C-alpha positions as CSV (number, residue, x, y, z in Angstrom):
1,M,23.6,-24.2,-19.1
2,I,21.0,-22.0,-20.9
3,S,21.9,-21.1,-24.4
4,K,23.1,-17.7,-25.7
5,E,19.9,-17.3,-27.6
6,E,17.8,-17.9,-24.5
7,T,19.9,-15.3,-22.6
8,E,19.4,-12.8,-25.5
9,H,15.7,-13.5,-25.5
10,I,15.5,-12.9,-21.7
11,A,17.5,-9.7,-22.1
12,K,15.2,-8.5,-24.8
13,L,12.1,-9.2,-22.6
14,A,13.7,-7.2,-19.8
15,R,14.6,-4.5,-22.3
16,L,18.3,-4.8,-21.6
17,G,20.9,-3.9,-24.2
18,L,23.7,-6.4,-23.5
19,G,27.1,-6.7,-25.1
20,E,28.8,-10.0,-25.8
21,V,30.7,-10.0,-22.5
22,E,27.5,-9.2,-20.6
23,I,25.6,-12.0,-22.4
24,K,28.2,-14.6,-21.4
25,K,28.2,-13.3,-17.8
26,Y,24.4,-13.4,-17.6
27,Q,24.3,-16.8,-19.3
28,K,26.5,-18.2,-16.6
29,D,24.6,-16.4,-13.8
30,L,21.1,-17.4,-15.0
31,S,22.3,-21.0,-15.4
32,A,23.5,-21.0,-11.8
33,I,20.2,-19.6,-10.6
34,L,18.2,-22.2,-12.5
35,D,20.5,-25.0,-11.2
36,Y,19.9,-23.8,-7.6
37,I,16.2,-23.7,-8.1
38,E,16.4,-27.3,-9.3
39,K,18.4,-28.2,-6.2
40,L,15.7,-26.5,-4.0
41,K,13.0,-28.7,-5.7
42,E,14.7,-31.7,-4.1
43,V,14.1,-30.5,-0.6
44,N,11.3,-32.3,1.3
45,I,8.9,-29.6,2.4
46,E,6.1,-31.9,3.5
47,G,4.5,-30.7,6.7
48,V,6.1,-27.3,6.5
49,K,3.6,-24.6,7.1
50,P,3.8,-21.9,4.4
51,F,4.3,-18.3,5.4
52,T,4.5,-14.9,3.7
53,H,6.8,-13.1,6.0
54,A,9.6,-14.2,8.3
55,A,8.2,-12.2,11.2
56,E,4.6,-12.8,12.2
57,I,2.6,-9.7,11.4
58,F,-1.0,-9.1,12.0
59,N,-3.4,-6.5,10.7
60,V,-3.6,-3.9,13.5
61,S,-6.1,-1.5,11.8
62,R,-9.2,-0.7,13.7
63,P,-12.6,-1.9,12.5
64,D,-14.3,0.4,10.0
65,K,-17.2,1.5,12.2
66,P,-18.5,5.1,12.6
67,A,-17.8,6.6,16.0
68,K,-20.8,7.5,18.1
69,K,-21.3,11.3,18.4
70,T,-23.7,13.1,20.5
71,R,-26.0,15.7,19.0
72,E,-24.0,18.4,20.9
73,Q,-20.7,17.3,19.4
74,T,-22.3,17.3,15.9
75,D,-23.7,20.8,16.4
76,K,-20.3,22.1,17.4
77,L,-18.7,20.6,14.3
78,I,-21.4,22.0,12.0
79,A,-20.9,25.5,13.7
80,L,-17.2,25.3,12.7
81,M,-18.0,24.7,9.0
82,P,-17.6,27.7,6.7
83,D,-20.9,26.9,5.0
84,S,-23.6,24.3,5.7
85,K,-27.0,23.3,4.4
86,D,-29.4,20.9,6.2
87,R,-26.6,19.8,8.7
88,F,-24.2,18.9,5.8
89,L,-21.0,20.6,4.8
90,K,-21.6,22.8,1.7
91,V,-18.8,22.9,-0.8
92,K,-18.2,24.6,-4.1
93,S,-19.3,22.7,-7.2
94,V,-16.5,20.6,-8.8
95,F,-18.2,20.2,-12.2
96,E,-19.9,22.9,-14.2
């Protein structure tokens, strides 16, 4: 079982203001958690493949490549711009 001082120190690190009853409760709960972790260390995990998620998830995002546009498509887009200069969108200055 972890000591009362260790429990108070953990509570201080977590910025928890605990009373005497809460300190005793957390002392018991934290000890049970640490005992369970020690029990888990006894399990043979040799040959078990590590995973980060219970369900297999894969990155489904598209490759970051520019889309091919024809000159006609680009001209249509530029025509929709409120203001352009040398085929670029012209915006107001952000900095003075």
